[in-house]
C-alpha positions in Angstrom: 127.6 111.3 94.2 128.0 107.6 95.0 131.6 108.0 93.5 132.6 110.6 96.0 131.1 108.6 99.0 132.9 105.2 98.0 135.7 107.5 97.8 135.3 108.9 101.1 134.8 105.1 102.4 137.9 104.1 100.6 139.9 106.9 102.4 138.4 106.0 105.9 139.1 102.4 105.8 142.6 102.9 104.8 143.3 105.4 107.4 141.7 103.4 110.2 143.9 100.1 108.7 146.9 102.0 109.0 146.4 103.0 112.4 145.6 99.5 113.2 148.7 98.4 111.7 151.0 101.0 113.5 149.3 99.9 116.7 150.0 96.2 116.4 153.8 97.0 115.3 154.2 98.8 118.2 152.9 96.1 120.5 154.9 93.8 118.4 157.9 95.9 118.9 157.6 96.3 122.6 156.9 92.4 122.8 160.5 91.6 120.7 162.1 94.4 123.0 161.0 92.7 126.1 161.9 89.2 125.0 165.4 90.2 123.9 166.3 92.0 127.1 165.2 88.7 128.9 167.5 86.7 126.7 170.1 88.8 127.5 169.8 88.6 131.1 168.9 85.0 131.3 172.3 84.2 129.8 173.9 86.2 131.9 172.3 84.7 135.1 172.9 81.0 133.1 176.6 81.7 133.2 176.8 82.8 136.9 174.9 79.9 138.2 176.9 77.4 136.1 180.5 79.1 137.4 178.4 78.5 141.2 177.7 75.2 140.7 181.0 74.4 139.3 182.8 75.9 142.3 180.1 74.2 144.8 180.7 70.7 142.9 184.5 71.4 143.3 184.7 72.0 146.9 182.0 69.5 148.4 181.9 65.9 148.0 178.1 64.7 148.5 176.1 66.6 151.2 176.7 70.6 151.3 174.5 70.8 153.8 176.3 68.7 156.1 179.9 70.1 155.0 178.5 73.6 155.2 177.2 73.1 158.3 180.4 71.3 159.6 182.7 74.0 158.0 181.5 77.3 158.3 184.4 78.8 156.8 183.9 76.9 153.3 180.4 78.1 153.7 181.2 81.6 154.2 184.0 81.8 151.3 181.3 80.7 148.3 178.8 82.5 149.9 181.4 85.9 149.4 181.6 84.6 146.1 177.8 85.1 145.4 177.8 88.2 147.0 180.5 89.4 144.4 178.4 88.5 141.6 175.1 90.3 143.4 174.1 93.6 141.7 171.4 96.0 141.1 170.3 93.7 138.3 171.0 90.1 139.7 169.6 91.3 143.0 169.3 87.8 145.1 171.6 84.7 144.0 171.1 82.2 146.8 171.5 78.5 147.2 169.0 75.9 148.4 168.9 72.6 149.4 165.6 70.3 150.0 165.0 68.7 153.4 163.4 65.2 154.3 160.2 66.7 154.2 160.4 68.5 150.6 160.6 72.3 151.8 163.5 74.6 150.5 166.2 75.5 152.9 168.9 78.0 152.6 172.8 77.2 151.9 174.1 80.3 150.6 172.7 83.5 150.3 174.8 86.4 148.6 171.9 88.9 148.8 172.9 91.9 150.9 169.8 91.2 153.4 171.0 87.3 154.1 168.9 84.8 155.1 170.2 82.8 158.2 171.5 79.3 157.1 169.2 76.5 156.9 166.2 79.2 157.0 163.4 78.0 155.3 162.0 79.9 152.2 158.4 79.1 150.9 158.6 78.8 147.1 156.4 77.5 144.6 157.3 73.9 145.0 155.8 72.4 141.9 158.4 74.7 139.7 161.3 74.1 142.1 160.6 70.5 141.8 160.5 70.2 138.1 164.0 71.1 138.2 165.3 69.4 141.2 163.6 66.4 139.9 164.3 67.0 136.5 168.4 67.9 136.9 167.7 70.6 133.8 168.1 74.5 134.6 164.5 75.9 134.7 163.0 79.9 134.3 159.9 81.1 136.4 158.6 84.4 134.8 157.0 86.2 137.6 155.5 89.2 135.6 154.6 92.1 138.3 152.9 95.7 137.2 156.1 97.7 137.3 158.9 94.9 137.3 159.8 92.1 135.2 161.1 89.3 137.7 163.0 86.1 136.5 164.1 83.3 138.4 166.5 81.3 137.0 167.0 77.9 138.4 170.1 75.4 138.4 170.2 72.1 139.8 173.7 71.2 141.4 174.2 67.3 140.7 177.0 65.7 142.6 177.6 61.8 141.9 174.5 61.9 139.7 172.1 63.3 142.4 170.8 66.8 143.2 171.9 68.3 146.3 171.2 71.8 145.7 169.4 74.4 143.7 171.1 77.8 142.6 168.5 80.4 142.4 169.3 83.9 140.6 166.2 86.0 140.7 167.2 89.4 138.8 164.8 92.4 137.7 165.6 95.0 135.1 164.3 98.7 134.6 164.5 98.3 130.6 161.4 96.7 130.1 159.5 99.0 132.3 161.4 101.9 130.7 160.3 100.3 127.2 157.1 100.6 128.7 156.9 103.8 129.5 158.5 105.0 126.4 155.9 103.2 124.4 152.9 103.8 126.8 152.1 107.6 125.6 151.7 105.9 121.8 149.7 103.5 123.2 147.3 105.8 125.1 147.2 107.6 121.6 146.0 104.8 119.8 143.7 104.1 122.2 142.3 107.6 121.9 142.3 107.4 118.1 140.5 103.9 118.7 138.0 105.3 120.7 137.3 108.4 118.5 137.2 106.0 115.6 134.6 103.8 117.3 132.6 107.0 118.4 133.0 107.9 114.5 131.8 104.9 113.6 128.4 104.8 116.0 127.6 107.7 115.1 127.6 107.3 110.9 125.6 103.9 111.9 123.3 106.0 113.8 122.9 108.4 111.4 122.8 105.9 108.6 119.9 104.1 110.5 118.0 107.3 111.2 118.1 108.2 107.7 116.9 105.1 106.5 114.0 105.6 108.9 113.3 109.1 107.5 113.7 108.1 104.0 111.8 104.8 105.0 108.8 107.1 106.6 108.8 109.6 103.5 108.4 106.9 101.1 105.4 105.2 103.2 102.0 105.6 103.6 101.9 106.0 107.5 98.0 104.4 107.7 98.6 101.2 105.5 102.2 101.0 105.7 102.7 100.3 101.5 104.9 102.8 99.6 103.5 106.5 98.8 103.4 108.5 95.8 107.0 109.8 97.1 108.2 106.6 96.3 106.7 106.2 93.1 108.6 109.6 91.7 111.5 107.4 92.4 110.5 104.7 90.9 109.5 105.8 87.4 113.3 107.0 87.0 114.7 103.8 87.9 111.9 100.8 87.0 112.4 98.6 84.1 108.6 98.7 82.6 109.1 95.8 80.5 109.3 93.5 83.3 106.3 94.6 84.7 102.4 94.6 84.3 100.6 97.7 85.8 97.4 97.6 88.2 95.1 100.0 89.4 92.9 99.4 92.0 90.0 101.1 93.9 87.7 100.5 96.6 84.0 100.4 95.3 81.5 103.3 97.4 84.5 104.0 99.6 82.9 107.8 100.4 79.9 105.8 101.6 81.6 104.0 104.2 83.0 107.3 105.5 80.2 109.0 105.4 77.7 106.4 106.9 80.3 104.8 109.2 82.8 107.7 109.8 86.7 108.0 108.8 88.0 106.0 111.8 85.7 102.9 110.2 87.3 103.8 106.8 90.9 103.7 107.7 90.4 100.2 109.0 88.8 99.4 105.7 92.1 101.1 103.8 94.1 99.0 106.4 92.7 95.6 105.8 92.3 96.1 102.2 96.0 96.6 101.5 96.8 94.0 103.9 94.8 91.5 101.5 96.1 92.8 98.7 100.1 92.3 100.0 99.3 88.8 101.0 98.2 87.9 97.4 101.6 89.2 95.8 105.2 88.7 96.0 108.0 90.4 97.4 109.3 91.6 93.8 105.8 93.0 93.4 105.3 96.8 94.4 102.4 98.3 95.8 101.7 101.9 95.9 99.1 103.9 97.7 98.2 106.2 94.8 95.2 108.2 96.2 92.6 108.2 98.9 91.2 104.5 98.1 93.4 103.9 95.0 96.1 101.5 95.0 99.1 101.3 92.3 100.2 97.8 91.7 103.3 96.8 89.9 103.1 93.2 89.3 106.4 91.7 88.2 106.1 89.4 85.1 107.0 85.8 85.5 105.7 84.6 82.2 105.1 86.0 79.2 101.4 85.5 79.3 99.3 88.6 79.5 96.4 87.6 81.8 98.8 86.7 84.3 98.0 90.1 85.9 94.7 89.7 85.2 95.0 86.2 87.5 96.2 88.1 90.0 93.5 91.0 89.9 90.7 88.3 90.0 92.2 86.7 93.0 92.4 89.8 94.8 88.9 90.9 93.9 87.6 87.6 95.2 89.1 87.7 98.4 87.9 91.3 99.5 84.7 90.4 97.7 84.3 87.3 100.2 85.6 88.9 103.1 83.6 90.5 106.0 85.3 93.4 107.5 84.6 93.6 111.3 85.0 96.8 113.1 83.3 98.1 116.3 80.5 95.9 115.7 80.2 96.9 112.6 80.3 94.1 109.8 81.2 95.6 106.0 81.4 93.9 102.8 83.8 95.6 100.0 84.3 95.3 96.5 87.0 96.6 94.3 87.1 97.8 91.0 90.6 96.9 88.8 92.1 98.2 85.9 95.0 96.8 84.3 97.6 97.6 81.5 99.1 94.2 80.6 101.9 95.7 78.1 103.0 99.1 79.6 106.1 98.7 77.3 104.0 99.8 74.4 103.5 103.3 75.8 105.5 106.5 75.2 106.0 106.7 78.8 105.7 104.9 82.1 102.8 107.8 83.1 101.1 107.1 79.9 100.8 103.2 80.9 99.2 104.4 84.5 97.0 106.5 82.8 95.8 103.8 80.7 95.5 101.5 83.9 93.4 103.9 85.6 91.2 104.6 82.3 90.7 100.8 82.6 89.9 101.0 86.2 87.4 103.7 85.2 85.6 101.7 82.7 85.1 98.7 85.2 83.5 101.2 87.5 81.2 102.2 84.5 80.3 98.8 83.8 79.0 98.4 87.5 82.2 97.9 89.6 83.6 95.1 91.3 85.2 93.8 87.6 88.8 93.8 86.2 89.1 95.2 83.1 91.8 95.5 80.7 92.3 95.9 76.9 92.9 93.1 73.9 94.8 95.5 72.1 97.2 97.9 74.1 99.3 98.9 71.3 96.3 100.4 69.5 95.9 102.4 73.1 99.2 103.3 73.1 98.9 104.8 69.7 96.0 106.8 70.4 97.9 108.2 74.3 100.7 109.2 72.1 98.2 111.2 70.1 97.6 113.4 73.3 97.6 117.1 73.3 99.8 118.9 76.3 98.7 122.1 78.0 100.8 123.7 75.6 99.1 122.8 72.6 95.5 123.3 73.9 96.6 127.0 75.2 98.0 127.4 71.5 94.6 126.1 70.2 92.4 128.6 72.4 94.6 131.6 71.4 94.3 130.8 67.5 90.7 129.9 67.9 91.0 126.1 67.1 88.8 125.1 70.1 85.3 124.5 68.5 82.1 122.7 68.7 80.3 120.1 67.0 77.0 119.7 67.6 74.7 116.7 68.0 71.2 116.8 67.2 68.3 115.3 70.0 65.1 114.1 68.3 61.3 113.9 69.6 61.4 110.0 70.3 57.7 110.2 68.5 57.8 112.8 66.0 62.0 112.6 65.0 62.0 116.0 64.7 64.9 118.0 66.5 64.4 119.5 69.7 67.5 120.5 70.9 71.4 120.0 70.5 74.4 118.9 72.5 77.5 120.8 72.5 80.9 118.6 71.8 84.2 120.3 72.3 86.6 119.3 69.6 90.3 120.7 68.9 90.8 121.7 65.3 94.6 120.9 64.4 96.8 123.6 62.4 96.1 120.4 59.2 92.5 120.5 59.8 92.3 117.4 61.5 89.6 117.2 64.4 90.9 116.3 68.0 88.2 114.7 70.5 88.2 115.8 73.8 89.7 112.6 75.3 93.0 113.4 73.9 93.1 116.8 75.7 90.6 117.6 78.6 93.0 115.3 80.6 95.6 117.6 80.5 94.3 120.4 81.3 91.9 119.5 84.2 92.1 122.2 86.9 94.6 124.5 85.2 93.5 127.9 84.0 93.8 126.5 80.9 90.5 124.6 81.5 88.8 127.8 82.7 89.3 129.3 79.6 88.5 126.6 77.5 85.0 126.2 79.5 84.6 130.3 78.9 85.0 129.6 75.4 82.5 126.7 75.1 80.0 128.9 77.3 80.7 131.7 74.8 80.2 129.7 71.5 77.1 127.9 72.8 75.2 131.0 73.7 76.4 132.6 70.1 74.6 129.3 68.7 71.4 129.5 71.0 71.4 133.6 70.1 71.5 132.3 66.3 69.2 129.7 66.0 67.1 130.2 68.7 67.0 126.5 70.2 68.1 124.5 73.6 71.7 123.5 73.6 73.4 121.2 75.9 77.5 121.6 77.4 79.1 118.9 79.8 80.2 120.0 82.8 81.3 117.5 85.7 80.4 117.8 89.7 83.9 118.7 90.3 83.4 122.0 87.9 80.7 122.9 89.8 82.5 122.6 93.4 85.2 124.6 91.8 84.8 128.0 92.7 86.6 129.7 90.0 84.5 127.6 87.2 81.4 128.3 89.3 81.9 132.1 89.2 82.6 131.7 85.7 79.6 130.3 84.7 77.6 132.9 87.0 79.5 135.6 85.1 78.4 134.2 81.4 75.0 133.9 82.5 74.8 137.4 83.7 75.8 138.5 80.3 73.5 136.4 78.1 70.5 136.3 80.6 68.0 136.5 78.0 69.6 133.3 76.5 70.1 131.1 79.7 67.0 129.3 79.7 67.7 128.0 76.1 70.9 126.3 77.8 71.0 122.8 79.6 74.2 121.5 81.7 74.8 117.6 81.7 76.9 116.5 84.6 78.1 112.8 84.8 76.0 110.5 86.9 79.1 108.0 87.7 81.3 110.7 89.6 80.7 110.5 92.8 79.0 113.5 94.6 80.9 115.0 97.2 79.9 118.3 99.1 76.4 117.7 98.6 75.3 120.6 100.5 77.3 123.0 98.1 76.2 121.4 94.9 72.6 121.8 95.7 73.1 125.4 96.5 74.9 126.5 93.4 73.0 124.4 91.1 70.1 126.1 92.6 71.8 129.5 91.9 72.6 128.1 88.5 68.6 127.1 88.0 67.5 130.3 88.9 68.7 131.9 85.3 66.4 129.4 84.2 68.9 126.6 83.2 67.9 123.1 83.0 69.8 120.5 84.6 70.5 117.0 83.1 72.3 114.2 84.5 74.2 112.2 82.0 74.9 108.5 81.8 72.2 107.7 84.1 72.7 103.6 84.4 76.1 103.5 84.4 77.2 101.2 87.2 75.1 101.7 90.2 73.2 104.3 89.7 72.3 106.4 93.0 68.7 106.9 93.1 69.1 109.2 95.9 70.2 111.8 93.2 66.6 112.5 92.6 65.8 113.8 96.0 69.1 115.8 96.3 69.3 117.2 93.4 66.9 120.1 91.1 67.1 117.6 88.0 65.0 118.4 84.7 66.8 116.0 82.4 67.6 112.1 82.6 70.1 110.9 80.1 69.9 106.9 79.8 73.3 105.7 79.3 74.2 103.9 75.9 75.7 100.8 77.9 71.6 100.1 78.3 70.6 101.2 75.0 73.2 99.9 72.6 71.8 96.4 73.1 68.1 96.9 73.9 66.9 95.6 70.8 69.0 91.9 72.2 68.9 92.4 75.7 65.6 91.6 77.6 67.3 93.0 81.0 68.7 95.8 79.3 65.2 96.6 77.7 63.6 96.3 81.5 66.0 98.5 83.1 65.6 101.1 80.6 61.8 100.7 81.4 61.8 101.0 84.7 64.3 104.1 84.8 61.8 105.9 82.2 59.3 105.2 84.3 60.3 106.2 87.4 61.5 109.5 85.5 57.8 110.1 84.1 56.6 109.7 88.1 59.0 112.4 88.6 58.2 114.5 85.7 61.8 114.5 84.2 62.4 114.5 81.0 64.1 111.3 79.3 66.8 111.1 76.7 67.9 108.0 75.1 71.6 107.6 74.0 73.7 105.5 71.8 70.5 105.1 69.1 73.0 103.5 66.8 70.7 101.4 64.7 67.3 100.8 63.1 66.6 97.9 65.2 67.6 100.2 68.1 65.3 103.0 67.2 62.1 100.6 67.2 63.0 99.1 70.3 63.5 102.5 72.4 60.4 103.8 70.4 58.0 101.4 72.7 59.4 102.4 75.8 58.0 105.9 77.6 61.4 107.7 76.5 60.7 111.3 75.6 63.9 112.1 73.1 66.4 109.8 71.2 70.4 111.0 70.4 72.5 108.9 68.4 75.0 108.3 65.5 72.0 106.5 63.3 69.7 110.0 63.6 72.3 112.3 63.5 76.5 112.3 63.9 78.0 115.6 65.5 78.6 118.0 63.0 80.7 121.7 63.4 77.4 123.6 62.2 73.9 122.5 61.8 
């Protein structure tokens, strides 16, 4: 396409240049012809003037005015010679002298409408005096609209003194005829140039309009940075080895919208986008990736992997230490940032972006207002390459290779098994097991995900029927909001009413809860079947304690990030202790996750925690 455009441009420019050349050539021909015509007639005038001057010099001794006045016959004789020369071209042939006052007066006139002897003639004295004083012939060009006029002046010199000037004033229709002959061509050229000019203006207008439309289509109207349309084009042309990828999220942005309104939220988005732009260079690329997420491609200026980290920290601190003032409201905002420092290690740019998003997710789980990157992205890239496509998962479902592993959950004091957590797995044809992190995201929000959820529920109800023990499954708040999945859950509960009270649904606490009224209504509908509701990973990030007031919670699973070092960290111990006490006051069962060692077990048993889960006690297994 680009080659065709270049060819069209070359043809267009060639045509314009050819027309311009013809126009210039035509003008040059007209000028040359006019000069040649002038030259021919000037030569004729020169010859006539010389003959007249010779005749006067031969017949006049010194003063032509005095002698012509005294001898009218001589004056008429020479004047007759002038009249013979006069014709249609050489219309005016006359001889003038200069009086004592510098005025030019007639001596002889060969024209048909003769002037009187000694009659004054108004002339351009400067030009005439030049010929008179220098005793040199002089040509005066007097161009008019319709005719080309030339006056040829020839001084008459007697005894070394200029006594008169022979003037031949002539015109010819040839220049006019040439002009009229070429005029239509010139008009055509003018029309062509006007048309070309209009075409060029139209093309320029269209190009500007096209650029503006293109810019609008790839620019986020609120923040002025690139949007996801631009990202699609960028992915096809960017050299990813020259960049590091950063995913930036505004912490608790939904709360800003909910508490202060969307106009305030828009102001925060605009301000944050501007602050990020102020910290980056022209060669860096900032894209609004989602509602409050920004994707940043940082051009590498060094081989140091932590270059992007330094930029990210500068951005994070800049926002953290700023106050956002809007309509008398003063807000402080923080950012969570994830980085893929070596995106070239990934199989595709999309996987590298996904990895940066995973780092962002870790930053949010670790408490937000942080920058997270990985030390070994080669390993991460290898893991990403094992991700399953939607077709892989669909095939596994059809072949019965989506299975559940079960991890036991123990009573904290007696260490007897009280329930199990079902953990979905994909079994490869060679028998190897693929964890959910490698296939769930690829099917999220698809019918395959719905089919997988249905199969997991059926497997869990089958196990409950067999073992008569509580089993929990993991869902997201977005699953409850998804009407198809919610209807699927209700349908399964209807089909297994007698077993529903053994089922526990674990929901991820760190997810932002939107449309809380719908969540409340649907969870109440599920609980009506006797299902218990658990909140998973409580304590990750900034835990939202209002969740106890908003949702019907039966079980609280304390996040493993608090439990895993509880034997060494007084802070983790105290936080876990306070959560356990609060849950006990609210009559909510607590579960400590990530009990991975004897020391952790002993520390957790000193807390008012009801149940325990972790690899030290039991690993997930295909059966129990």
